[in-house]
C-alpha positions in Angstrom: 12.3 -6.7 -17.3 9.3 -8.8 -18.4 6.9 -9.5 -15.5 5.2 -12.8 -15.7 1.5 -13.4 -15.0 1.0 -15.3 -11.9 -2.1 -17.2 -10.6 -2.3 -14.5 -7.8 -2.1 -11.6 -10.2 -4.8 -13.3 -12.4 -7.0 -13.6 -9.3 -6.6 -10.0 -8.4 -7.1 -8.7 -12.0 -10.2 -11.0 -12.4 -11.7 -9.7 -9.3 -11.3 -6.1 -10.0 -12.9 -6.7 -13.4 -15.6 -8.7 -11.8 -16.5 -6.2 -9.2 -16.4 -3.1 -11.4 -17.3 -0.9 -8.4 -14.1 0.9 -7.7 -13.3 -1.5 -4.9 -10.8 -0.8 -2.1 -8.0 -3.2 -1.7 -9.7 -4.6 1.4 -12.8 -5.3 -0.5 -10.9 -7.0 -3.3 -9.0 -9.1 -0.7 -12.3 -10.0 1.2 -13.9 -11.3 -2.0 -10.8 -13.3 -3.0 -10.2 -15.0 0.3 -13.7 -16.5 0.1 -12.5 -18.8 -2.5 -8.9 -18.8 -1.9 -8.5 -18.7 2.0 -4.7 -19.1 1.9 -3.9 -15.9 -0.1 -2.5 -13.2 2.0 -3.6 -9.6 2.3 0.1 -8.6 1.4 -0.2 -10.7 -1.8 -3.2 -8.9 -3.0 -1.8 -5.5 -2.2 1.4 -6.2 -4.0 -0.5 -7.5 -7.1 -2.7 -4.6 -7.2 0.3 -2.3 -7.2 2.0 -4.3 -9.9 -1.1 -4.6 -12.0 -1.3 -0.6 -11.7 2.3 -0.2 -12.8 1.6 -2.5 -15.8 -1.4 -0.4 -16.8 -3.7 -3.4 -16.5 -5.8 -1.6 -13.8 -6.0 1.9 -12.6 -5.7 3.3 -9.0 -7.9 6.3 -8.0 -6.9 8.2 -4.9 -9.7 9.3 -2.8 -9.1 12.3 -0.5 -10.0 11.3 3.1 -10.5 7.7 2.0 -9.1 4.5 0.9 -7.6 4.1 -2.7 -9.9 2.5 -5.2 -9.1 0.3 -8.1 -10.7 0.7 -11.4 -11.0 -1.8 -14.3 -11.3 1.2 -16.7 -7.8 2.3 -17.6 -8.7 5.4 -19.9 -9.0 8.9 -18.6 -12.4 9.5 -16.9 -13.9 11.4 -14.0 -15.3 10.1 -10.8 -17.8 11.3 -8.2 -18.1 10.1 -4.6 -21.4 9.9 -2.7 -21.0 11.9 0.5 -23.6 9.6 2.2 -22.5 6.2 1.4 -18.9 6.8 0.2 -19.5 4.8 -3.1 -17.5 5.9 -6.1 -19.1 6.4 -9.5 -17.8 7.0 -13.1 -19.1 10.2 -14.6 -19.5 10.6 -18.3 -18.5 14.1 -19.5 
């Protein structure tokens, strides 16, 4: 089944690419809702999942923390700061 590109999925995809900081779903939602106050949290979550399934973005599971979403879809490593919780790409 071919999945069509919706306005909502474009908003979510564009925000993940704009932030480029391994944002959580809540962080992505909070940025989108500033310009599109009628978008629901569920819509953002569903589109994040759909974009991951399509290979457009990548979900990184963080033990003891919220999942993060990455604009880089190739295999690479991450590190998390124990003080601030920020997630970084690590070049190997």
